[in-house]
Structure formats: C-alpha cells, structure tokens
NULUM-530392 format. One record per residue: x, y, z of N, C-alpha, C in turn; residue number from 1; residue in one letter. Coordinates in steps of 0.2 Angstrom, whole numbers, plus 5000, padded with zeros to 4 digits. Layout:
<recs>
[[X Y Z] [X Y Z] [X Y Z] NUM 'A'] ...
</recs>
This chain:
<recs>
[[4121 5973 5276] [4115 5977 5275] [4111 5975 5268] 1 'X'] [[4116 5973 5263] [4113 5972 5257] [4108 5966 5257] 2 'X'] [[4110 5961 5261] [4106 5955 5262] [4099 5957 5265] 3 'X'] [[4099 5961 5270] [4093 5963 5273] [4088 5966 5268] 4 'X'] [[4091 5971 5264] [4087 5974 5259] [4084 5970 5254] 5 'X'] [[4088 5965 5252] [4086 5961 5246] [4080 5956 5249] 6 'X'] [[4081 5954 5255] [4076 5950 5258] [4069 5954 5259] 7 'X'] [[4070 5960 5261] [4064 5964 5261] [4060 5965 5255] 8 'X'] [[4064 5966 5249] [4061 5967 5243] [4058 5961 5240] 9 'X'] [[4061 5955 5241] [4058 5949 5239] [4052 5947 5243] 10 'X'] [[4051 5949 5249] [4045 5947 5253] [4041 5953 5255] 11 'X'] [[4041 5958 5251] [4037 5964 5252] [4030 5962 5252] 12 'X'] [[4028 5958 5247] [4021 5956 5246] [4019 5951 5252] 13 'X'] [[4023 5949 5256] [4021 5944 5261] [4022 5947 5268] 14 'X'] [[4026 5952 5269] [4027 5955 5275] [4026 5962 5275] 15 'X'] [[4023 5965 5280] [4022 5973 5280] [4026 5976 5286] 16 'X'] [[4029 5981 5284] [4033 5984 5290] [4028 5988 5294] 17 'X'] [[4030 5987 5301] [4026 5990 5306] [4030 5992 5312] 18 'X'] [[4028 5997 5316] [4031 5999 5322] [4028 5996 5328] 19 'X'] [[4022 5993 5328] [4019 5991 5334] [4018 5983 5335] 20 'X'] [[4020 5980 5329] [4019 5972 5330] [4024 5969 5325] 21 'X'] [[4026 5963 5327] [4030 5959 5323] [4028 5952 5321] 22 'X'] [[4022 5950 5324] [4019 5944 5322] [4012 5945 5320] 23 'X'] [[4010 5942 5314] [4003 5943 5312] [4000 5936 5311] 24 'X'] [[3997 5934 5317] [3995 5927 5317] [3988 5926 5316] 25 'X'] [[3986 5920 5312] [3979 5918 5311] [3978 5912 5315] 26 'X'] [[3974 5912 5320] [3973 5906 5324] [3966 5903 5323] 27 'X'] [[3967 5896 5323] [3961 5892 5322] [3961 5887 5328] 28 'X'] [[3955 5886 5331] [3955 5882 5337] [3949 5876 5336] 29 'X'] [[3951 5870 5337] [3946 5865 5335] [3944 5862 5342] 30 'X'] [[3938 5862 5344] [3935 5859 5350] [3928 5856 5349] 31 'X'] [[3926 5855 5343] [3919 5853 5341] [3917 5846 5345] 32 'X'] [[3922 5842 5347] [3920 5835 5350] [3919 5836 5357] 33 'X'] [[3920 5842 5360] [3919 5843 5367] [3912 5844 5369] 34 'X'] [[3910 5842 5375] [3903 5844 5377] [3902 5851 5376] 35 'X'] [[3895 5853 5375] [3893 5860 5374] [3895 5865 5379] 36 'X'] [[3895 5863 5385] [3897 5867 5391] [3905 5869 5390] 37 'X'] [[3909 5864 5388] [3916 5866 5387] [3917 5870 5381] 38 'X'] [[3913 5869 5376] [3914 5873 5370] [3912 5880 5371] 39 'X'] [[3907 5881 5376] [3905 5888 5377] [3911 5892 5381] 40 'X'] [[3915 5888 5385] [3920 5891 5389] [3926 5893 5384] 41 'X'] [[3926 5889 5378] [3932 5891 5374] [3930 5895 5368] 42 'X'] [[3924 5898 5368] [3922 5902 5362] [3926 5908 5360] 43 'X'] [[3929 5911 5365] [3933 5917 5364] [3941 5915 5364] 44 'X'] [[3943 5909 5365] [3950 5907 5366] [3954 5908 5360] 45 'X'] [[3952 5907 5354] [3955 5908 5348] [3957 5915 5347] 46 'X'] [[3952 5920 5349] [3953 5927 5348] [3958 5929 5353] 47 'X'] [[3958 5927 5359] [3962 5929 5364] [3969 5927 5362] 48 'X'] [[3970 5921 5360] [3977 5919 5357] [3979 5923 5352] 49 'X'] [[3975 5925 5347] [3977 5929 5341] [3979 5936 5343] 50 'X'] [[3975 5939 5348] [3977 5945 5350] [3983 5945 5354] 51 'X'] [[3984 5940 5358] [3991 5939 5362] [3997 5939 5357] 52 'X'] [[3996 5936 5352] [4002 5936 5347] [4002 5943 5343] 53 'X'] [[3997 5945 5341] [3997 5951 5336] [3997 5958 5340] 54 'X'] [[3995 5959 5346] [3995 5965 5349] [4001 5966 5354] 55 'X'] [[4007 5964 5352] [4013 5964 5356] [4019 5965 5352] 56 'X'] [[4023 5970 5355] [4029 5971 5351] [4035 5966 5354] 57 'X'] [[4035 5961 5350] [4040 5956 5351] [4047 5957 5351] 58 'X'] [[4049 5962 5346] [4056 5963 5344] [4057 5971 5345] 59 'X'] [[4062 5972 5349] [4064 5979 5350] [4069 5981 5346] 60 'X'] [[4068 5982 5339] [4073 5983 5334] [4070 5988 5329] 61 'X'] [[4075 5991 5325] [4073 5996 5320] [4070 5992 5314] 62 'X'] [[4071 5986 5313] [4069 5982 5307] [4063 5978 5309] 63 'X'] [[4058 5980 5313] [4052 5977 5314] [4048 5976 5308] 64 'X'] [[4045 5970 5308] [4040 5969 5302] [4036 5963 5304] 65 'X'] [[4030 5963 5301] [4025 5957 5302] [4027 5951 5299] 66 'X'] [[4028 5946 5303] [4030 5939 5301] [4023 5935 5301] 67 'X'] [[4020 5934 5295] [4014 5931 5295] [4015 5923 5297] 68 'X'] [[4010 5921 5301] [4010 5914 5303] [4003 5911 5304] 69 'X'] [[4002 5905 5303] [3996 5902 5305] [3997 5897 5311] 70 'X'] [[3992 5897 5315] [3992 5893 5321] [3986 5889 5321] 71 'X'] [[3987 5883 5323] [3981 5878 5324] [3982 5875 5331] 72 'X'] [[3976 5875 5334] [3976 5872 5341] [3970 5867 5341] 73 'X'] [[3972 5861 5343] [3967 5856 5344] [3966 5854 5351] 74 'X'] [[3960 5856 5354] [3959 5854 5361] [3957 5847 5361] 75 'X'] [[3960 5843 5365] [3959 5836 5365] [3954 5834 5371] 76 'X'] [[3956 5836 5377] [3952 5834 5383] [3952 5840 5387] 77 'X'] [[3947 5840 5392] [3947 5844 5398] [3946 5840 5404] 78 'X'] [[3951 5842 5409] [3951 5838 5415] [3949 5844 5421] 79 'X'] [[3944 5842 5424] [3942 5847 5430] [3946 5845 5436] 80 'X'] [[3949 5850 5439] [3952 5849 5445] [3949 5854 5451] 81 'X'] [[3951 5854 5457] [3948 5857 5462] [3946 5865 5460] 82 'X'] [[3951 5868 5458] [3950 5876 5457] [3951 5878 5450] 83 'X'] [[3952 5873 5445] [3954 5875 5438] [3952 5869 5433] 84 'X'] [[3952 5871 5427] [3951 5866 5422] [3958 5865 5418] 85 'X'] [[3960 5859 5417] [3966 5858 5413] [3965 5856 5406] 86 'X'] [[3967 5859 5401] [3966 5857 5394] [3972 5854 5391] 87 'X'] [[3971 5849 5388] [3976 5845 5384] [3975 5847 5377] 88 'X'] [[3981 5849 5373] [3980 5851 5366] [3986 5849 5362] 89 'X'] [[3985 5849 5355] [3990 5849 5351] [3991 5856 5348] 90 'X'] [[3997 5858 5346] [3998 5865 5343] [4003 5865 5337] 91 'X'] [[4001 5868 5332] [4005 5869 5326] [4006 5876 5324] 92 'X'] [[4012 5878 5323] [4013 5885 5321] [4018 5885 5315] 93 'X'] [[4016 5889 5309] [4020 5889 5303] [4020 5896 5301] 94 'X'] [[4026 5898 5298] [4027 5905 5296] [4028 5905 5288] 95 'X'] [[4027 5911 5285] [4028 5911 5278] [4035 5909 5276] 96 'X'] [[4040 5910 5279] [4047 5909 5277] [4048 5901 5278] 97 'X'] [[4044 5898 5281] [4045 5890 5282] [4047 5888 5289] 98 'X'] [[4046 5892 5294] [4047 5890 5301] [4041 5886 5303] 99 'X'] [[4041 5880 5305] [4035 5876 5307] [4037 5871 5313] 100 'X'] [[4033 5872 5318] [4034 5868 5324] [4027 5865 5326] 101 'X'] [[4028 5858 5328] [4022 5854 5330] [4023 5852 5337] 102 'X'] [[4018 5853 5342] [4019 5851 5349] [4012 5847 5350] 103 'X'] [[4013 5841 5352] [4007 5837 5354] [4006 5835 5361] 104 'X'] [[4010 5839 5365] [4010 5838 5373] [4009 5844 5377] 105 'X'] [[4004 5848 5375] [4003 5854 5379] [3997 5854 5383] 106 'X'] [[3998 5855 5390] [3993 5855 5395] [3993 5862 5398] 107 'X'] [[3988 5865 5400] [3987 5871 5403] [3981 5873 5406] 108 'X'] [[3981 5877 5411] [3974 5879 5414] [3972 5885 5411] 109 'X'] [[3965 5885 5410] [3962 5891 5407] [3955 5893 5410] 110 'X'] [[3954 5899 5411] [3948 5902 5413] [3946 5907 5408] 111 'X'] [[3939 5907 5406] [3937 5911 5401] [3937 5918 5403] 112 'X'] [[3936 5920 5409] [3936 5927 5412] [3943 5930 5413] 113 'X'] [[3948 5925 5413] [3955 5928 5414] [3958 5930 5407] 114 'X'] [[3961 5936 5407] [3965 5939 5401] [3971 5935 5400] 115 'X'] [[3974 5935 5394] [3980 5932 5393] [3985 5938 5393] 116 'X'] [[3990 5938 5398] [3994 5944 5399] [4002 5942 5398] 117 'X'] [[4005 5947 5395] [4013 5946 5394] [4017 5947 5400] 118 'X'] [[4013 5950 5406] [4017 5952 5412] [4016 5947 5417] 119 'X'] [[4019 5941 5416] [4018 5935 5421] [4024 5935 5426] 120 'X'] [[4023 5937 5432] [4028 5936 5437] [4030 5929 5438] 121 'X'] [[4025 5924 5438] [4027 5917 5438] [4026 5914 5432] 122 'X'] [[4029 5908 5431] [4028 5904 5425] [4021 5902 5424] 123 'X'] [[4019 5904 5417] [4012 5902 5415] [4012 5897 5410] 124 'X'] [[4009 5891 5411] [4010 5886 5406] [4006 5887 5399] 125 'X'] [[4001 5892 5399] [3998 5894 5393] [4002 5900 5390] 126 'X'] [[4003 5905 5393] [4006 5911 5389] [4013 5910 5388] 127 'X'] [[4017 5907 5393] [4024 5906 5391] [4025 5900 5386] 128 'X'] [[4020 5896 5385] [4021 5891 5380] [4020 5895 5373] 129 'X'] [[4015 5900 5373] [4014 5904 5367] [4021 5908 5366] 130 'X'] [[4024 5911 5371] [4030 5914 5370] [4035 5910 5367] 131 'X'] [[4036 5904 5370] [4041 5900 5368] [4041 5899 5360] 132 'X'] [[4035 5897 5357] [4035 5896 5350] [4035 5903 5346] 133 'X'] [[4033 5908 5349] [4034 5915 5346] [4041 5916 5345] 134 'X'] [[4045 5915 5350] [4052 5916 5349] [4056 5911 5345] 135 'X'] [[4053 5905 5344] [4056 5900 5339] [4055 5903 5332] 136 'X'] [[4049 5905 5331] [4047 5907 5324] [4051 5914 5323] 137 'X'] [[4051 5918 5327] [4055 5924 5326] [4062 5923 5325] 138 'X'] [[4065 5919 5329] [4072 5917 5328] [4074 5915 5321] 139 'X'] [[4070 5910 5319] [4071 5908 5312] [4070 5913 5307] 140 'X'] [[4065 5918 5308] [4063 5923 5303] [4069 5928 5303] 141 'X'] [[4072 5930 5309] [4077 5935 5309] [4084 5932 5306] 142 'X'] [[4085 5925 5307] [4091 5922 5304] [4091 5924 5296] 143 'X'] [[4085 5924 5293] [4085 5925 5286] [4087 5932 5284] 144 'X'] [[4087 5937 5289] [4088 5944 5288] [4096 5945 5288] 145 'X'] [[4099 5942 5292] [4106 5943 5293] [4110 5937 5297] 146 'X'] [[4116 5937 5298] [4120 5932 5301] [4118 5931 5308] 147 'X'] [[4115 5925 5309] [4113 5923 5316] [4109 5928 5320] 148 'X'] [[4105 5933 5317] [4101 5938 5320] [4096 5935 5325] 149 'X'] [[4094 5928 5324] [4089 5925 5328] [4092 5923 5335] 150 'X'] [[4098 5923 5336] [4101 5920 5342] [4098 5923 5349] 151 'X'] [[4097 5929 5349] [4094 5931 5356] [4087 5928 5357] 152 'X'] [[4083 5927 5352] [4077 5924 5352] [4077 5916 5354] 153 'X'] [[4082 5913 5351] [4083 5906 5353] [4085 5906 5361] 154 'X'] [[4089 5911 5363] [4090 5911 5370] [4084 5913 5374] 155 'X'] [[4080 5917 5372] [4074 5918 5376] [4069 5912 5376] 156 'X'] [[4069 5908 5371] [4065 5902 5371] [4068 5897 5376] 157 'X'] [[4075 5897 5376] [4078 5892 5381] [4077 5894 5388] 158 'X'] [[4077 5900 5389] [4075 5903 5396] [4068 5901 5398] 159 'X'] [[4063 5901 5394] [4057 5899 5395] [4056 5892 5396] 160 'X'] [[4060 5888 5392] [4059 5881 5393] [4062 5878 5399] 161 'X'] [[4068 5882 5401] [4071 5880 5408] [4066 5881 5414] 162 'X'] [[4063 5887 5413] [4058 5889 5418] [4052 5884 5419] 163 'X'] [[4050 5882 5413] [4045 5877 5412] [4046 5871 5415] 164 'X'] [[4052 5868 5414] [4054 5862 5417] [4055 5862 5424] 165 'X'] [[4056 5868 5427] [4056 5868 5435] [4050 5871 5438] 166 'X'] [[4045 5871 5434] [4038 5874 5436] [4034 5869 5439] 167 'X'] [[4028 5871 5441] [4023 5866 5443] [4019 5862 5437] 168 'X'] [[4021 5865 5431] [4018 5862 5425] [4024 5860 5421] 169 'X'] [[4028 5855 5423] [4034 5853 5419] [4033 5848 5413] 170 'X'] [[4027 5846 5412] [4025 5841 5406] [4027 5844 5400] 171 'X'] [[4031 5841 5396] [4033 5842 5389] [4039 5847 5389] 172 'X'] [[4041 5850 5394] [4047 5855 5393] [4054 5852 5392] 173 'X'] [[4055 5846 5395] [4061 5843 5394] [4062 5841 5387] 174 'X'] [[4057 5839 5383] [4057 5837 5376] [4058 5844 5372] 175 'X'] [[4054 5849 5374] [4055 5855 5371] [4062 5858 5371] 176 'X'] [[4066 5857 5377] [4073 5859 5377] [4077 5855 5372] 177 'X'] [[4075 5848 5372] [4079 5844 5367] [4078 5846 5360] 178 'X'] [[4072 5848 5358] [4070 5850 5351] [4073 5857 5350] 179 'X'] [[4073 5861 5354] [4076 5868 5354] [4084 5867 5352] 180 'X'] [[4087 5863 5356] [4094 5862 5355] [4096 5859 5348] 181 'X'] [[4091 5856 5345] [4093 5854 5338] [4094 5860 5333] 182 'X'] [[4091 5866 5335] [4092 5872 5331] [4097 5876 5333] 183 'X'] [[4099 5875 5339] [4105 5879 5342] [4112 5876 5342] 184 'X'] [[4111 5869 5341] [4117 5865 5340] [4122 5868 5335] 185 'X'] [[4129 5868 5337] [4134 5871 5333] [4134 5867 5326] 186 'X'] [[4132 5861 5326] [4132 5857 5320] [4127 5859 5315] 187 'X'] [[4122 5863 5318] [4117 5865 5314] [4118 5873 5312] 188 'X'] [[4123 5876 5314] [4125 5883 5313] [4126 5884 5306] 189 'X'] [[4129 5880 5302] [4130 5882 5295] [4124 5883 5291] 190 'X'] [[4119 5880 5293] [4112 5881 5289] [4110 5888 5291] 191 'X'] [[4110 5890 5297] [4108 5896 5300] [4112 5902 5296] 192 'X'] [[4119 5900 5295] [4123 5905 5292] [4121 5907 5285] 193 'X'] [[4119 5902 5281] [4118 5903 5274] [4110 5905 5273] 194 'X'] [[4106 5906 5278] [4099 5908 5276] [4099 5914 5273] 195 'X'] [[4103 5920 5275] [4102 5926 5271] [4105 5925 5264] 196 'X'] [[4110 5921 5263] [4112 5920 5256] [4106 5916 5252] 197 'X'] [[4102 5912 5255] [4097 5909 5251] [4092 5914 5249] 198 'X'] [[4090 5918 5253] [4085 5923 5251] [4087 5928 5246] 199 'X'] [[4094 5930 5247] [4097 5934 5242] [4097 5931 5235] 200 'X'] [[4099 5924 5235] [4099 5920 5229] [4092 5920 5226] 201 'X'] [[4087 5920 5230] [4080 5920 5227] [4078 5927 5224] 202 'X'] [[4080 5932 5227] [4079 5939 5225] [4083 5940 5218] 203 'X'] [[4089 5937 5218] [4093 5938 5211] [4089 5934 5206] 204 'X'] [[4087 5928 5207] [4083 5924 5203] [4077 5928 5200] 205 'X'] [[4073 5931 5205] [4067 5935 5203] [4069 5941 5199] 206 'X'] [[4075 5943 5200] [4078 5949 5195] [4081 5947 5189] 207 'X'] [[4080 5940 5187] [4082 5937 5181] [4090 5938 5180] 208 'X'] [[4093 5936 5186] [4100 5936 5186] [4102 5929 5188] 209 'X'] [[4101 5924 5184] [4102 5917 5186] [4109 5915 5188] 210 'X'] [[4114 5918 5185] [4121 5916 5186] [4123 5918 5193] 211 'X'] [[4121 5925 5194] [4123 5927 5201] [4119 5923 5206] 212 'X'] [[4112 5922 5205] [4108 5918 5210] [4112 5911 5211] 213 'X'] [[4114 5908 5205] [4117 5901 5206] [4124 5902 5210] 214 'X'] [[4128 5907 5210] [4134 5908 5214] [4132 5908 5221] 215 'X'] [[4126 5912 5223] [4124 5913 5230] [4121 5906 5232] 216 'X'] [[4118 5902 5227] [4115 5896 5229] [4121 5891 5231] 217 'X'] [[4127 5892 5228] [4132 5887 5230] [4134 5888 5237] 218 'X'] [[4134 5894 5240] [4135 5895 5247] [4130 5891 5251] 219 'X'] [[4124 5892 5249] [4119 5888 5253] [4120 5881 5253] 220 'X'] [[4121 5878 5247] [4122 5871 5246] [4128 5869 5250] 221 'X'] [[4133 5873 5251] [4139 5871 5255] [4137 5871 5262] 222 'X'] [[4133 5876 5264] [4131 5876 5271] [4127 5870 5273] 223 'X'] [[4122 5868 5269] [4118 5862 5270] [4122 5856 5270] 224 'X'] [[4127 5855 5266] [4130 5849 5266] [4135 5848 5272] 225 'X'] [[4137 5854 5275] [4141 5853 5281] [4136 5851 5287] 226 'X'] [[4130 5853 5287] [4125 5851 5292] [4124 5843 5290] 227 'X'] [[4123 5842 5284] [4121 5835 5282] [4126 5830 5284] 228 'X'] [[4133 5832 5283] [4138 5827 5285] [4139 5826 5292] 229 'X'] [[4137 5831 5296] [4138 5831 5303] [4131 5828 5306] 230 'X'] [[4126 5829 5304] [4119 5827 5306] [4115 5825 5300] 231 'X'] [[4115 5819 5298] [4111 5817 5292] [4104 5818 5293] 232 'X'] [[4102 5817 5299] [4094 5817 5300] [4092 5824 5304] 233 'X'] [[4096 5829 5303] [4095 5835 5306] [4088 5838 5305] 234 'X'] [[4085 5839 5310] [4078 5841 5310] [4077 5848 5307] 235 'X'] [[4082 5853 5308] [4081 5860 5305] [4083 5859 5298] 236 'X'] [[4087 5855 5296] [4088 5854 5288] [4082 5851 5285] 237 'X'] [[4079 5846 5288] [4073 5843 5285] [4068 5848 5284] 238 'X'] [[4067 5852 5289] [4062 5857 5289] [4063 5862 5283] 239 'X'] [[4070 5864 5283] [4072 5869 5277] [4070 5865 5270] 240 'X'] [[4072 5859 5269] [4070 5856 5263] [4062 5856 5262] 241 'X'] [[4059 5854 5267] [4051 5853 5266] [4048 5860 5264] 242 'X'] [[4051 5865 5267] [4048 5872 5266] [4051 5875 5259] 243 'X'] [[4057 5873 5257] [4060 5876 5251] [4062 5872 5245] 244 'X'] [[4060 5866 5245] [4063 5861 5240] [4061 5864 5233] 245 'X'] [[4055 5867 5232] [4053 5870 5225] [4058 5875 5223] 246 'X'] [[4060 5880 5228] [4064 5885 5227] [4071 5883 5225] 247 'X'] [[4073 5878 5229] [4080 5875 5228] [4080 5872 5221] 248 'X'] [[4075 5868 5219] [4075 5866 5212] [4075 5871 5207] 249 'X'] [[4072 5876 5208] [4072 5882 5203] [4078 5885 5203] 250 'X'] [[4082 5886 5209] [4088 5889 5209] [4093 5885 5205] 251 'X'] [[4093 5879 5206] [4098 5875 5202] [4096 5871 5196] 252 'X'] [[4091 5874 5193] [4088 5871 5187] [4094 5871 5182] 253 'X'] [[4094 5865 5179] [4099 5863 5174] [4106 5862 5176] 254 'X'] [[4107 5862 5183] [4114 5861 5186] [4114 5854 5189] 255 'X'] [[4115 5849 5185] [4114 5842 5187] [4118 5840 5193] 256 'X'] [[4124 5842 5193] [4129 5840 5199] [4126 5843 5205] 257 'X'] [[4123 5849 5205] [4121 5852 5212] [4114 5848 5213] 258 'X'] [[4110 5847 5208] [4104 5844 5209] [4105 5837 5212] 259 'X'] [[4110 5833 5210] [4112 5827 5213] [4114 5827 5220] 260 'X'] [[4117 5833 5222] [4119 5834 5229] [4113 5835 5233] 261 'X'] [[4108 5838 5230] [4102 5839 5234] [4098 5833 5235] 262 'X'] [[4098 5829 5230] [4094 5822 5230] [4098 5818 5235] 263 'X'] [[4104 5818 5236] [4108 5814 5241] [4105 5816 5248] 264 'X'] [[4105 5823 5249] [4103 5825 5256] [4095 5825 5257] 265 'X'] [[4091 5825 5251] [4084 5826 5252] [4080 5821 5247] 266 'X'] [[4081 5815 5248] [4078 5810 5243] [4071 5811 5243] 267 'X'] [[4068 5813 5248] [4060 5814 5249] [4058 5818 5243] 268 'X'] [[4062 5823 5241] [4059 5827 5235] [4063 5826 5229] 269 'X'] [[4066 5820 5228] [4070 5819 5222] [4066 5820 5215] 270 'X'] [[4060 5819 5215] [4056 5820 5209] [4056 5827 5207] 271 'X'] [[4056 5832 5212] [4056 5839 5210] [4062 5841 5208] 272 'X'] [[4068 5838 5210] [4075 5840 5208] [4076 5837 5201] 273 'X'] [[4074 5831 5200] [4075 5828 5193] [4071 5831 5188] 274 'X'] [[4065 5834 5190] [4061 5837 5185] [4064 5843 5181] 275 'X'] [[4069 5846 5185] [4072 5852 5182] [4079 5851 5180] 276 'X'] [[4081 5845 5179] [4088 5843 5177] [4088 5844 5169] 277 'X'] [[4094 5844 5167] [4095 5844 5160] [4093 5838 5156] 278 'X'] 
</recs>
C-alpha cells in the first residue's frame, strides 16, 4: 500500500483521480496528403478515437485514475473495396510514465457515419486494435502501482491479439503477439517487479531523502540487471531506459559503480550517466 501511495503523491500533478475514466488521450491524425474527398471522410475520425479512449471505464478498480497519453495516427493510404474503404495507417501511443508503442502495420475499415463502439460481438480491426494498445498502456501503468498489477491487462491484450490473428483481418496480429510476449516473458518479469520501487525511489528523492532513494534504487538496478543478463536486447528494458534515463542518472548521482552498471546496460545514454559521476 505504501508504494501505491507514494506513486500517487509523486505523480499527482500528472494524473487526476476519477471515477468515470482511466485514460486521458490526446489524439492527432495526419491525412493531409490524401485527396480532399478522403480528407472529408476523416474529418471527425480523431475526435471519435479520442472519445473512444476517454469516455470509457477501462479499469474496474478502486484505484482508478487518468493515465495521460498522446496518440498519433498517420493515415497512409485508402483502398476502396466493394462495400467499404480500407485505411492503412501508422499508430503511436505514449503515456506520461513512459509506456510507448509504435505500430506501422494497421489496416482497418471505417465509415464516417458509423460510431466507434466498445460492444463488438465480432472482432473489429479498428476498435479492437485501439483496445489492444489501451490495455498495453494500462498494464504498464498499473505495474508501477504495485507488484504485477498489470497482468490482467496484458492478458486482455493477448486475448484480443489471438482473436485478431484468427479474424478476417489477420494482418499484423502475429507480430503484435510476438511484441506482447516480450513484455510478458518471464525473463522480463524482474523489470516489472521493480517498477513500484523505482517510483518510490523517485518520491524519496523528491522528498530530499537521497540515501533512502539510493537504497530503493539498488533494488531497481538489480532487477534491470537480471533482465539484461537474460535478454541483453530486451525491448521492455530499452523502453524503460529511453523513458527514464534522466531520472536514473539523478537517482545514482555520485555513485560511480552504479552509474557504470547503467552504462554497461544502456550505452546509448552514457553521456547522461557520466555527467553526474563524481
């Protein structure tokens, strides 16, 4: 419970407690290169996607809160078929706490007059795709709140991916299963386990308790090293470094041995770690 509370205090300015929603998405859609007719059909698409994310109670839990995230959709092409238009797009979603996912192989049918509904009896390549990434982001967010709290949402994402691979729109879903498995792999579990410790360490650092923060940070470093030894090119670990290398550098400021361990795992950001050494 302590870790949940410290996380909430640390990110109070970034997340707002709510009872009605748990995602606060800002959506931008790019389609300027398409013919004017196609642009007209997409005029309300971004607003619909934003409402789809924001006006839904994703988590049935006493600790619901708004996870702020940005979404960018780039519509590449439109292909007209007999009864529908198929859109091909790139999709990027990133959250405040550092969950970031990029998908360049999204194809879906869309009609301007059709609402985006969460109650799909059959697999929907548009809304279920959005569900998939919503659950991935929420899984990562909830892992920061407590030990492996995101597991049910990784499971929900996997269920969607399996349904997608067996649907009439299987494109991309096999690769999405592969990517998801990188986050649920047992060899990646030590990183998930220490995420609450990381945010507690940041809270302690913010409270000007550097030695206590350092001790918590050592747990985080140990978890990251366990993943690195098992999977040196771990995608979840790389994402964690990309999102939090500045905070890691601040956490281990002046502790050269730990900074060297970070450089070994994350050479990409070596200058940031070296800059805070003794």
